PyMOL Python script that loads the backbone (N, CA, C, O; Angstrom):
from pymol import cmd

cmd.read_pdbstr("""\
ATOM      1  N   UNK A   1     -35.056  32.263 -39.639  1.00  0.00           N
ATOM      2  CA  UNK A   1     -36.066  33.076 -41.316  1.00  0.00           C
ATOM      3  C   UNK A   1     -36.616  32.152 -41.415  1.00  0.00           C
ATOM      4  O   UNK A   1     -37.797  32.077 -41.078  1.00  0.00           O
ATOM      5  N   UNK A   2     -35.982  31.202 -41.881  1.00  0.00           N
ATOM      6  CA  UNK A   2     -36.420  30.061 -42.842  1.00  0.00           C
ATOM      7  C   UNK A   2     -37.774  29.369 -42.362  1.00  0.00           C
ATOM      8  O   UNK A   2     -38.653  29.056 -43.165  1.00  0.00           O
ATOM      9  N   UNK A   3     -37.882  29.133 -40.850  1.00  0.00           N
ATOM     10  CA  UNK A   3     -38.833  29.019 -40.488  1.00  0.00           C
ATOM     11  C   UNK A   3     -40.047  29.268 -40.545  1.00  0.00           C
ATOM     12  O   UNK A   3     -40.949  28.486 -40.245  1.00  0.00           O
ATOM     13  N   UNK A   4     -40.203  30.778 -41.075  1.00  0.00           N
ATOM     14  CA  UNK A   4     -41.501  31.310 -41.232  1.00  0.00           C
ATOM     15  C   UNK A   4     -42.507  31.407 -42.536  1.00  0.00           C
ATOM     16  O   UNK A   4     -43.575  31.993 -42.711  1.00  0.00           O
ATOM     17  N   UNK A   5     -41.656  30.539 -43.402  1.00  0.00           N
ATOM     18  CA  UNK A   5     -41.917  29.800 -44.682  1.00  0.00           C
ATOM     19  C   UNK A   5     -42.162  28.447 -44.736  1.00  0.00           C
ATOM     20  O   UNK A   5     -42.308  27.683 -45.689  1.00  0.00           O
ATOM     21  N   UNK A   6     -42.185  28.253 -43.293  1.00  0.00           N
ATOM     22  CA  UNK A   6     -42.270  26.286 -43.872  1.00  0.00           C
ATOM     23  C   UNK A   6     -43.736  26.551 -43.453  1.00  0.00           C
ATOM     24  O   UNK A   6     -44.378  27.247 -42.668  1.00  0.00           O
ATOM     25  N   UNK A   7     -43.987  25.205 -44.825  1.00  0.00           N
ATOM     26  CA  UNK A   7     -45.259  25.220 -44.959  1.00  0.00           C
ATOM     27  C   UNK A   7     -45.840  23.740 -43.904  1.00  0.00           C
ATOM     28  O   UNK A   7     -45.185  22.711 -43.738  1.00  0.00           O
ATOM     29  N   UNK A   8     -46.903  23.968 -43.451  1.00  0.00           N
ATOM     30  CA  UNK A   8     -47.683  22.957 -43.007  1.00  0.00           C
ATOM     31  C   UNK A   8     -48.699  22.431 -43.228  1.00  0.00           C
ATOM     32  O   UNK A   8     -49.569  23.142 -43.731  1.00  0.00           O
ATOM     33  N   UNK A   9     -49.023  20.981 -42.954  1.00  0.00           N
ATOM     34  CA  UNK A   9     -50.259  20.567 -43.405  1.00  0.00           C
ATOM     35  C   UNK A   9     -51.468  20.618 -42.535  1.00  0.00           C
ATOM     36  O   UNK A   9     -51.470  21.039 -41.378  1.00  0.00           O
ATOM     37  N   UNK A  10     -52.616  20.100 -43.266  1.00  0.00           N
ATOM     38  CA  UNK A  10     -53.515  20.614 -41.786  1.00  0.00           C
ATOM     39  C   UNK A  10     -53.534  19.903 -40.482  1.00  0.00           C
ATOM     40  O   UNK A  10     -54.193  20.267 -39.508  1.00  0.00           O
ATOM     41  N   UNK A  11     -52.665  18.735 -40.543  1.00  0.00           N
ATOM     42  CA  UNK A  11     -52.604  17.710 -39.313  1.00  0.00           C
ATOM     43  C   UNK A  11     -51.503  18.948 -38.403  1.00  0.00           C
ATOM     44  O   UNK A  11     -52.010  19.358 -37.359  1.00  0.00           O
ATOM     45  N   UNK A  12     -50.227  19.467 -38.716  1.00  0.00           N
ATOM     46  CA  UNK A  12     -49.560  20.296 -38.131  1.00  0.00           C
ATOM     47  C   UNK A  12     -49.757  21.362 -37.981  1.00  0.00           C
ATOM     48  O   UNK A  12     -49.385  21.922 -36.950  1.00  0.00           O
ATOM     49  N   UNK A  13     -50.459  22.055 -39.030  1.00  0.00           N
ATOM     50  CA  UNK A  13     -51.218  23.016 -38.496  1.00  0.00           C
ATOM     51  C   UNK A  13     -52.234  22.889 -37.243  1.00  0.00           C
ATOM     52  O   UNK A  13     -52.249  23.751 -36.364  1.00  0.00           O
ATOM     53  N   UNK A  14     -52.841  22.077 -37.226  1.00  0.00           N
ATOM     54  CA  UNK A  14     -53.996  21.575 -36.039  1.00  0.00           C
ATOM     55  C   UNK A  14     -52.814  21.786 -34.848  1.00  0.00           C
ATOM     56  O   UNK A  14     -52.622  22.778 -34.146  1.00  0.00           O
ATOM     57  N   UNK A  15     -52.000  20.331 -34.875  1.00  0.00           N
ATOM     58  CA  UNK A  15     -51.306  20.187 -33.757  1.00  0.00           C
ATOM     59  C   UNK A  15     -50.270  21.248 -33.112  1.00  0.00           C
ATOM     60  O   UNK A  15     -49.617  21.016 -32.095  1.00  0.00           O
ATOM     61  N   UNK A  16     -50.210  22.669 -33.995  1.00  0.00           N
ATOM     62  CA  UNK A  16     -49.691  23.581 -33.810  1.00  0.00           C
ATOM     63  C   UNK A  16     -50.801  24.752 -32.724  1.00  0.00           C
ATOM     64  O   UNK A  16     -50.473  25.459 -31.771  1.00  0.00           O
ATOM     65  N   UNK A  17     -51.962  24.574 -33.286  1.00  0.00           N
ATOM     66  CA  UNK A  17     -52.716  25.206 -32.537  1.00  0.00           C
ATOM     67  C   UNK A  17     -53.536  24.814 -31.529  1.00  0.00           C
ATOM     68  O   UNK A  17     -54.312  25.577 -30.953  1.00  0.00           O
ATOM     69  N   UNK A  18     -53.377  23.447 -31.244  1.00  0.00           N
ATOM     70  CA  UNK A  18     -53.573  22.522 -30.009  1.00  0.00           C
ATOM     71  C   UNK A  18     -55.170  22.530 -30.595  1.00  0.00           C
ATOM     72  O   UNK A  18     -55.956  22.751 -29.674  1.00  0.00           O
ATOM     73  N   UNK A  19     -55.717  22.374 -31.681  1.00  0.00           N
ATOM     74  CA  UNK A  19     -57.490  22.027 -32.194  1.00  0.00           C
ATOM     75  C   UNK A  19     -57.365  20.953 -33.081  1.00  0.00           C
ATOM     76  O   UNK A  19     -56.284  20.530 -33.492  1.00  0.00           O
ATOM     77  N   UNK A  20     -58.652  20.436 -33.429  1.00  0.00           N
ATOM     78  CA  UNK A  20     -58.932  19.556 -34.192  1.00  0.00           C
ATOM     79  C   UNK A  20     -58.779  20.203 -35.770  1.00  0.00           C
ATOM     80  O   UNK A  20     -58.985  21.386 -36.041  1.00  0.00           O
ATOM     81  N   UNK A  21     -58.326  19.039 -36.847  1.00  0.00           N
ATOM     82  CA  UNK A  21     -57.844  19.172 -37.810  1.00  0.00           C
ATOM     83  C   UNK A  21     -59.553  20.034 -38.860  1.00  0.00           C
ATOM     84  O   UNK A  21     -59.564  20.558 -39.974  1.00  0.00           O
ATOM     85  N   UNK A  22     -60.494  19.861 -38.054  1.00  0.00           N
ATOM     86  CA  UNK A  22     -61.829  20.380 -38.587  1.00  0.00           C
ATOM     87  C   UNK A  22     -61.929  21.534 -38.420  1.00  0.00           C
ATOM     88  O   UNK A  22     -62.754  22.172 -39.074  1.00  0.00           O
ATOM     89  N   UNK A  23     -60.909  22.291 -37.258  1.00  0.00           N
ATOM     90  CA  UNK A  23     -61.596  23.695 -36.908  1.00  0.00           C
ATOM     91  C   UNK A  23     -60.434  24.192 -37.666  1.00  0.00           C
ATOM     92  O   UNK A  23     -60.485  25.386 -37.962  1.00  0.00           O
ATOM     93  N   UNK A  24     -59.398  23.526 -38.042  1.00  0.00           N
ATOM     94  CA  UNK A  24     -58.368  24.162 -39.142  1.00  0.00           C
ATOM     95  C   UNK A  24     -59.188  24.247 -40.525  1.00  0.00           C
ATOM     96  O   UNK A  24     -59.409  25.285 -41.149  1.00  0.00           O
ATOM     97  N   UNK A  25     -59.434  23.457 -40.740  1.00  0.00           N
ATOM     98  CA  UNK A  25     -60.253  23.352 -42.116  1.00  0.00           C
ATOM     99  C   UNK A  25     -61.456  24.762 -42.065  1.00  0.00           C
ATOM    100  O   UNK A  25     -61.669  25.587 -42.953  1.00  0.00           O
ATOM    101  N   UNK A  26     -62.050  24.659 -40.791  1.00  0.00           N
ATOM    102  CA  UNK A  26     -63.370  25.610 -40.884  1.00  0.00           C
ATOM    103  C   UNK A  26     -62.865  26.754 -41.215  1.00  0.00           C
ATOM    104  O   UNK A  26     -63.366  27.361 -42.160  1.00  0.00           O
ATOM    105  N   UNK A  27     -61.867  27.243 -40.575  1.00  0.00           N
ATOM    106  CA  UNK A  27     -60.980  28.742 -40.073  1.00  0.00           C
ATOM    107  C   UNK A  27     -60.481  28.764 -41.642  1.00  0.00           C
ATOM    108  O   UNK A  27     -60.937  29.773 -42.180  1.00  0.00           O
ATOM    109  N   UNK A  28     -59.793  28.077 -42.430  1.00  0.00           N
ATOM    110  CA  UNK A  28     -59.381  28.159 -43.975  1.00  0.00           C
ATOM    111  C   UNK A  28     -60.324  28.424 -44.350  1.00  0.00           C
ATOM    112  O   UNK A  28     -60.490  29.629 -44.536  1.00  0.00           O
ATOM    113  N   UNK A  29     -61.344  27.595 -44.642  1.00  0.00           N
ATOM    114  CA  UNK A  29     -62.878  27.998 -45.523  1.00  0.00           C
ATOM    115  C   UNK A  29     -63.431  29.317 -45.088  1.00  0.00           C
ATOM    116  O   UNK A  29     -64.006  29.898 -46.009  1.00  0.00           O
ATOM    117  N   UNK A  30     -63.421  29.977 -43.908  1.00  0.00           N
ATOM    118  CA  UNK A  30     -63.820  31.229 -43.782  1.00  0.00           C
ATOM    119  C   UNK A  30     -62.532  32.287 -43.875  1.00  0.00           C
ATOM    120  O   UNK A  30     -62.467  33.489 -43.617  1.00  0.00           O
ATOM    121  N   UNK A  31     -61.997  31.777 -44.130  1.00  0.00           N
ATOM    122  CA  UNK A  31     -60.899  32.894 -44.690  1.00  0.00           C
ATOM    123  C   UNK A  31     -60.062  33.358 -43.568  1.00  0.00           C
ATOM    124  O   UNK A  31     -59.202  34.139 -43.977  1.00  0.00           O
ATOM    125  N   UNK A  32     -60.005  33.129 -42.163  1.00  0.00           N
ATOM    126  CA  UNK A  32     -59.765  33.296 -41.048  1.00  0.00           C
ATOM    127  C   UNK A  32     -58.279  32.984 -41.070  1.00  0.00           C
ATOM    128  O   UNK A  32     -57.460  33.693 -40.485  1.00  0.00           O
ATOM    129  N   UNK A  33     -57.945  31.853 -41.792  1.00  0.00           N
ATOM    130  CA  UNK A  33     -56.756  31.400 -41.548  1.00  0.00           C
ATOM    131  C   UNK A  33     -55.924  31.507 -42.909  1.00  0.00           C
ATOM    132  O   UNK A  33     -56.430  30.639 -43.620  1.00  0.00           O
ATOM    133  N   UNK A  34     -55.158  31.975 -43.452  1.00  0.00           N
ATOM    134  CA  UNK A  34     -54.660  31.623 -44.838  1.00  0.00           C
ATOM    135  C   UNK A  34     -53.986  30.745 -45.003  1.00  0.00           C
ATOM    136  O   UNK A  34     -52.955  30.455 -44.396  1.00  0.00           O
ATOM    137  N   UNK A  35     -54.756  29.946 -46.287  1.00  0.00           N
ATOM    138  CA  UNK A  35     -53.941  28.966 -46.760  1.00  0.00           C
ATOM    139  C   UNK A  35     -54.386  28.711 -48.520  1.00  0.00           C
ATOM    140  O   UNK A  35     -55.129  29.442 -49.176  1.00  0.00           O
ATOM    141  N   UNK A  36     -53.719  27.528 -48.970  1.00  0.00           N
ATOM    142  CA  UNK A  36     -53.668  27.518 -50.194  1.00  0.00           C
ATOM    143  C   UNK A  36     -54.132  25.538 -50.276  1.00  0.00           C
ATOM    144  O   UNK A  36     -53.656  24.760 -49.450  1.00  0.00           O
ATOM    145  N   UNK A  37     -55.063  25.083 -51.371  1.00  0.00           N
ATOM    146  CA  UNK A  37     -55.539  23.721 -51.503  1.00  0.00           C
ATOM    147  C   UNK A  37     -54.531  23.521 -52.690  1.00  0.00           C
ATOM    148  O   UNK A  37     -54.793  24.065 -53.763  1.00  0.00           O
ATOM    149  N   UNK A  38     -53.359  22.745 -52.550  1.00  0.00           N
ATOM    150  CA  UNK A  38     -52.669  22.000 -53.356  1.00  0.00           C
ATOM    151  C   UNK A  38     -52.976  20.455 -53.623  1.00  0.00           C
ATOM    152  O   UNK A  38     -52.407  19.509 -53.078  1.00  0.00           O
ATOM    153  N   UNK A  39     -54.104  20.391 -54.677  1.00  0.00           N
ATOM    154  CA  UNK A  39     -54.675  19.324 -55.014  1.00  0.00           C
ATOM    155  C   UNK A  39     -56.279  19.329 -54.388  1.00  0.00           C
ATOM    156  O   UNK A  39     -57.186  19.994 -54.889  1.00  0.00           O
ATOM    157  N   UNK A  40     -56.435  18.412 -53.145  1.00  0.00           N
ATOM    158  CA  UNK A  40     -57.290  18.380 -52.307  1.00  0.00           C
ATOM    159  C   UNK A  40     -56.906  18.338 -51.090  1.00  0.00           C
ATOM    160  O   UNK A  40     -57.718  17.885 -50.283  1.00  0.00           O
ATOM    161  N   UNK A  41     -55.674  18.755 -50.628  1.00  0.00           N
ATOM    162  CA  UNK A  41     -55.225  19.159 -49.111  1.00  0.00           C
ATOM    163  C   UNK A  41     -54.843  20.575 -48.914  1.00  0.00           C
ATOM    164  O   UNK A  41     -54.178  21.083 -49.817  1.00  0.00           O
ATOM    165  N   UNK A  42     -55.041  21.040 -48.253  1.00  0.00           N
ATOM    166  CA  UNK A  42     -54.418  22.196 -47.940  1.00  0.00           C
ATOM    167  C   UNK A  42     -53.235  22.686 -47.317  1.00  0.00           C
ATOM    168  O   UNK A  42     -52.924  21.923 -46.402  1.00  0.00           O
ATOM    169  N   UNK A  43     -52.536  23.533 -47.418  1.00  0.00           N
ATOM    170  CA  UNK A  43     -51.406  23.687 -46.961  1.00  0.00           C
ATOM    171  C   UNK A  43     -51.139  25.113 -46.650  1.00  0.00           C
ATOM    172  O   UNK A  43     -51.526  25.914 -47.501  1.00  0.00           O
ATOM    173  N   UNK A  44     -50.463  25.655 -45.433  1.00  0.00           N
ATOM    174  CA  UNK A  44     -50.621  26.792 -44.122  1.00  0.00           C
ATOM    175  C   UNK A  44     -49.157  27.129 -44.298  1.00  0.00           C
ATOM    176  O   UNK A  44     -48.302  26.259 -44.464  1.00  0.00           O
ATOM    177  N   UNK A  45     -48.904  28.404 -44.256  1.00  0.00           N
ATOM    178  CA  UNK A  45     -47.467  28.780 -43.879  1.00  0.00           C
ATOM    179  C   UNK A  45     -47.143  29.293 -42.053  1.00  0.00           C
ATOM    180  O   UNK A  45     -47.798  30.199 -41.536  1.00  0.00           O
ATOM    181  N   UNK A  46     -46.303  28.704 -41.473  1.00  0.00           N
ATOM    182  CA  UNK A  46     -46.188  28.779 -40.464  1.00  0.00           C
ATOM    183  C   UNK A  46     -46.278  29.847 -39.338  1.00  0.00           C
ATOM    184  O   UNK A  46     -46.554  29.877 -38.138  1.00  0.00           O
ATOM    185  N   UNK A  47     -45.921  30.682 -40.291  1.00  0.00           N
ATOM    186  CA  UNK A  47     -46.111  32.325 -39.779  1.00  0.00           C
ATOM    187  C   UNK A  47     -46.921  32.925 -39.676  1.00  0.00           C
ATOM    188  O   UNK A  47     -47.033  33.892 -38.923  1.00  0.00           O
ATOM    189  N   UNK A  48     -48.152  32.237 -40.853  1.00  0.00           N
ATOM    190  CA  UNK A  48     -49.689  32.552 -40.517  1.00  0.00           C
ATOM    191  C   UNK A  48     -51.080  31.788 -39.358  1.00  0.00           C
ATOM    192  O   UNK A  48     -52.153  32.167 -38.887  1.00  0.00           O
ATOM    193  N   UNK A  49     -50.247  30.576 -39.324  1.00  0.00           N
ATOM    194  CA  UNK A  49     -51.346  29.782 -38.349  1.00  0.00           C
ATOM    195  C   UNK A  49     -50.300  30.362 -36.762  1.00  0.00           C
ATOM    196  O   UNK A  49     -50.770  29.909 -35.718  1.00  0.00           O
ATOM    197  N   UNK A  50     -49.052  31.242 -36.585  1.00  0.00           N
ATOM    198  CA  UNK A  50     -48.584  31.935 -35.339  1.00  0.00           C
ATOM    199  C   UNK A  50     -49.411  33.075 -35.439  1.00  0.00           C
ATOM    200  O   UNK A  50     -50.198  33.174 -34.498  1.00  0.00           O
ATOM    201  N   UNK A  51     -49.485  34.106 -36.426  1.00  0.00           N
ATOM    202  CA  UNK A  51     -50.069  34.797 -36.528  1.00  0.00           C
ATOM    203  C   UNK A  51     -51.766  35.058 -36.234  1.00  0.00           C
ATOM    204  O   UNK A  51     -52.469  36.058 -36.090  1.00  0.00           O
ATOM    205  N   UNK A  52     -51.927  33.997 -36.234  1.00  0.00           N
ATOM    206  CA  UNK A  52     -53.348  34.067 -35.900  1.00  0.00           C
ATOM    207  C   UNK A  52     -53.868  33.658 -34.400  1.00  0.00           C
ATOM    208  O   UNK A  52     -54.966  33.898 -33.898  1.00  0.00           O
ATOM    209  N   UNK A  53     -52.745  32.968 -33.839  1.00  0.00           N
ATOM    210  CA  UNK A  53     -52.896  33.052 -32.736  1.00  0.00           C
ATOM    211  C   UNK A  53     -52.633  34.231 -31.936  1.00  0.00           C
ATOM    212  O   UNK A  53     -53.478  34.506 -31.084  1.00  0.00           O
ATOM    213  N   UNK A  54     -51.419  35.126 -32.076  1.00  0.00           N
ATOM    214  CA  UNK A  54     -51.117  36.440 -31.787  1.00  0.00           C
ATOM    215  C   UNK A  54     -52.535  37.272 -32.289  1.00  0.00           C
ATOM    216  O   UNK A  54     -53.093  37.764 -31.308  1.00  0.00           O
ATOM    217  N   UNK A  55     -52.953  37.433 -33.040  1.00  0.00           N
ATOM    218  CA  UNK A  55     -54.011  38.222 -33.467  1.00  0.00           C
ATOM    219  C   UNK A  55     -55.540  37.729 -32.508  1.00  0.00           C
ATOM    220  O   UNK A  55     -56.394  38.604 -32.367  1.00  0.00           O
ATOM    221  N   UNK A  56     -55.762  36.518 -31.976  1.00  0.00           N
ATOM    222  CA  UNK A  56     -56.488  36.103 -31.685  1.00  0.00           C
ATOM    223  C   UNK A  56     -58.141  36.061 -32.195  1.00  0.00           C
ATOM    224  O   UNK A  56     -59.168  35.831 -31.556  1.00  0.00           O
ATOM    225  N   UNK A  57     -57.915  36.383 -33.605  1.00  0.00           N
ATOM    226  CA  UNK A  57     -59.007  36.214 -34.474  1.00  0.00           C
ATOM    227  C   UNK A  57     -59.973  35.032 -34.417  1.00  0.00           C
ATOM    228  O   UNK A  57     -61.203  35.098 -34.405  1.00  0.00           O
ATOM    229  N   UNK A  58     -59.154  33.861 -34.382  1.00  0.00           N
ATOM    230  CA  UNK A  58     -59.748  32.599 -34.226  1.00  0.00           C
ATOM    231  C   UNK A  58     -60.728  32.249 -32.656  1.00  0.00           C
ATOM    232  O   UNK A  58     -61.402  31.248 -32.416  1.00  0.00           O
ATOM    233  N   UNK A  59     -60.565  33.095 -32.048  1.00  0.00           N
ATOM    234  CA  UNK A  59     -61.211  32.714 -30.664  1.00  0.00           C
ATOM    235  C   UNK A  59     -62.839  32.725 -30.747  1.00  0.00           C
ATOM    236  O   UNK A  59     -63.667  31.896 -30.372  1.00  0.00           O
ATOM    237  N   UNK A  60     -62.979  34.089 -31.437  1.00  0.00           N
ATOM    238  CA  UNK A  60     -64.835  34.121 -31.747  1.00  0.00           C
ATOM    239  C   UNK A  60     -65.419  32.532 -32.369  1.00  0.00           C
ATOM    240  O   UNK A  60     -66.314  31.769 -32.005  1.00  0.00           O
ATOM    241  N   UNK A  61     -64.454  32.511 -33.431  1.00  0.00           N
ATOM    242  CA  UNK A  61     -64.993  31.546 -34.912  1.00  0.00           C
ATOM    243  C   UNK A  61     -64.882  29.855 -33.486  1.00  0.00           C
ATOM    244  O   UNK A  61     -65.942  29.248 -33.333  1.00  0.00           O
ATOM    245  N   UNK A  62     -63.839  29.434 -32.800  1.00  0.00           N
ATOM    246  CA  UNK A  62     -63.990  28.298 -32.008  1.00  0.00           C
ATOM    247  C   UNK A  62     -64.964  28.343 -30.692  1.00  0.00           C
ATOM    248  O   UNK A  62     -65.502  27.407 -30.101  1.00  0.00           O
ATOM    249  N   UNK A  63     -65.004  29.631 -30.456  1.00  0.00           N
ATOM    250  CA  UNK A  63     -66.335  29.734 -29.231  1.00  0.00           C
ATOM    251  C   UNK A  63     -67.950  29.389 -30.020  1.00  0.00           C
ATOM    252  O   UNK A  63     -68.935  28.830 -29.538  1.00  0.00           O
ATOM    253  N   UNK A  64     -67.725  29.990 -31.438  1.00  0.00           N
ATOM    254  CA  UNK A  64     -68.868  29.376 -31.683  1.00  0.00           C
ATOM    255  C   UNK A  64     -69.445  28.259 -32.567  1.00  0.00           C
ATOM    256  O   UNK A  64     -70.596  27.932 -32.859  1.00  0.00           O
ATOM    257  N   UNK A  65     -68.032  27.722 -32.937  1.00  0.00           N
ATOM    258  CA  UNK A  65     -68.021  25.956 -32.948  1.00  0.00           C
ATOM    259  C   UNK A  65     -67.993  25.093 -31.733  1.00  0.00           C
ATOM    260  O   UNK A  65     -67.233  24.126 -31.671  1.00  0.00           O
ATOM    261  N   UNK A  66     -68.579  25.330 -31.033  1.00  0.00           N
ATOM    262  CA  UNK A  66     -67.994  24.517 -29.483  1.00  0.00           C
ATOM    263  C   UNK A  66     -66.978  24.817 -28.806  1.00  0.00           C
ATOM    264  O   UNK A  66     -66.836  24.468 -27.634  1.00  0.00           O
ATOM    265  N   UNK A  67     -66.086  25.548 -29.503  1.00  0.00           N
ATOM    266  CA  UNK A  67     -64.344  25.335 -28.331  1.00  0.00           C
ATOM    267  C   UNK A  67     -63.601  24.375 -28.789  1.00  0.00           C
ATOM    268  O   UNK A  67     -63.996  23.537 -29.600  1.00  0.00           O
ATOM    269  N   UNK A  68     -62.248  24.439 -28.209  1.00  0.00           N
ATOM    270  CA  UNK A  68     -61.351  23.712 -29.024  1.00  0.00           C
ATOM    271  C   UNK A  68     -61.363  22.323 -28.599  1.00  0.00           C
ATOM    272  O   UNK A  68     -61.607  21.840 -27.492  1.00  0.00           O
ATOM    273  N   UNK A  69     -60.892  21.500 -30.264  1.00  0.00           N
ATOM    274  CA  UNK A  69     -61.753  20.230 -29.877  1.00  0.00           C
ATOM    275  C   UNK A  69     -60.111  19.565 -29.842  1.00  0.00           C
ATOM    276  O   UNK A  69     -59.231  20.184 -30.441  1.00  0.00           O
ATOM    277  N   UNK A  70     -59.826  18.469 -29.216  1.00  0.00           N
ATOM    278  CA  UNK A  70     -58.377  17.656 -28.752  1.00  0.00           C
ATOM    279  C   UNK A  70     -57.904  17.416 -30.830  1.00  0.00           C
ATOM    280  O   UNK A  70     -58.714  17.171 -31.725  1.00  0.00           O
ATOM    281  N   UNK A  71     -56.503  17.594 -30.958  1.00  0.00           N
ATOM    282  CA  UNK A  71     -56.131  17.334 -32.293  1.00  0.00           C
ATOM    283  C   UNK A  71     -55.906  16.419 -32.705  1.00  0.00           C
ATOM    284  O   UNK A  71     -55.713  15.420 -32.012  1.00  0.00           O
ATOM    285  N   UNK A  72     -55.838  16.435 -34.234  1.00  0.00           N
ATOM    286  CA  UNK A  72     -55.949  14.807 -34.812  1.00  0.00           C
ATOM    287  C   UNK A  72     -57.231  14.345 -35.094  1.00  0.00           C
ATOM    288  O   UNK A  72     -57.312  13.165 -35.436  1.00  0.00           O
ATOM    289  N   UNK A  73     -58.164  14.950 -35.033  1.00  0.00           N
ATOM    290  CA  UNK A  73     -59.817  14.525 -35.177  1.00  0.00           C
ATOM    291  C   UNK A  73     -60.178  14.212 -37.002  1.00  0.00           C
ATOM    292  O   UNK A  73     -61.072  13.459 -37.389  1.00  0.00           O
ATOM    293  N   UNK A  74     -59.274  14.970 -37.879  1.00  0.00           N
ATOM    294  CA  UNK A  74     -60.133  14.823 -39.002  1.00  0.00           C
ATOM    295  C   UNK A  74     -58.720  14.091 -40.200  1.00  0.00           C
ATOM    296  O   UNK A  74     -57.735  13.373 -40.029  1.00  0.00           O
ATOM    297  N   UNK A  75     -59.387  14.807 -41.423  1.00  0.00           N
ATOM    298  CA  UNK A  75     -58.613  14.769 -42.250  1.00  0.00           C
ATOM    299  C   UNK A  75     -58.262  15.665 -43.408  1.00  0.00           C
ATOM    300  O   UNK A  75     -58.741  16.798 -43.373  1.00  0.00           O
ATOM    301  N   UNK A  76     -57.399  15.288 -44.565  1.00  0.00           N
ATOM    302  CA  UNK A  76     -56.920  16.979 -44.857  1.00  0.00           C
ATOM    303  C   UNK A  76     -57.887  17.467 -46.332  1.00  0.00           C
ATOM    304  O   UNK A  76     -57.592  18.361 -47.125  1.00  0.00           O
ATOM    305  N   UNK A  77     -59.234  16.456 -46.371  1.00  0.00           N
ATOM    306  CA  UNK A  77     -59.813  17.002 -47.532  1.00  0.00           C
ATOM    307  C   UNK A  77     -61.222  17.298 -47.418  1.00  0.00           C
ATOM    308  O   UNK A  77     -61.831  17.778 -48.374  1.00  0.00           O
TER     309      UNK A  77
END
""", "prot")
cmd.dss("prot")
cmd.show_as("cartoon", "prot")
cmd.util.cbc("prot")
cmd.orient("prot")
């Protein structure tokens, strides 16, 4: 149950989703992926990232942005 409340960085969320950090940041800015800015960096709950996969709501945005990109391609800011 503690895993539900695990806080992930942008890089960790991108690795979990198997997308680039740019895609994670775009999802967060759009409001598709719930997250909070801590200073200049975004933080995400693991449960929210997994809910996004289960709900499939990122599929449309990812296809519009050119599809899935390899993880680790961006920065937190």
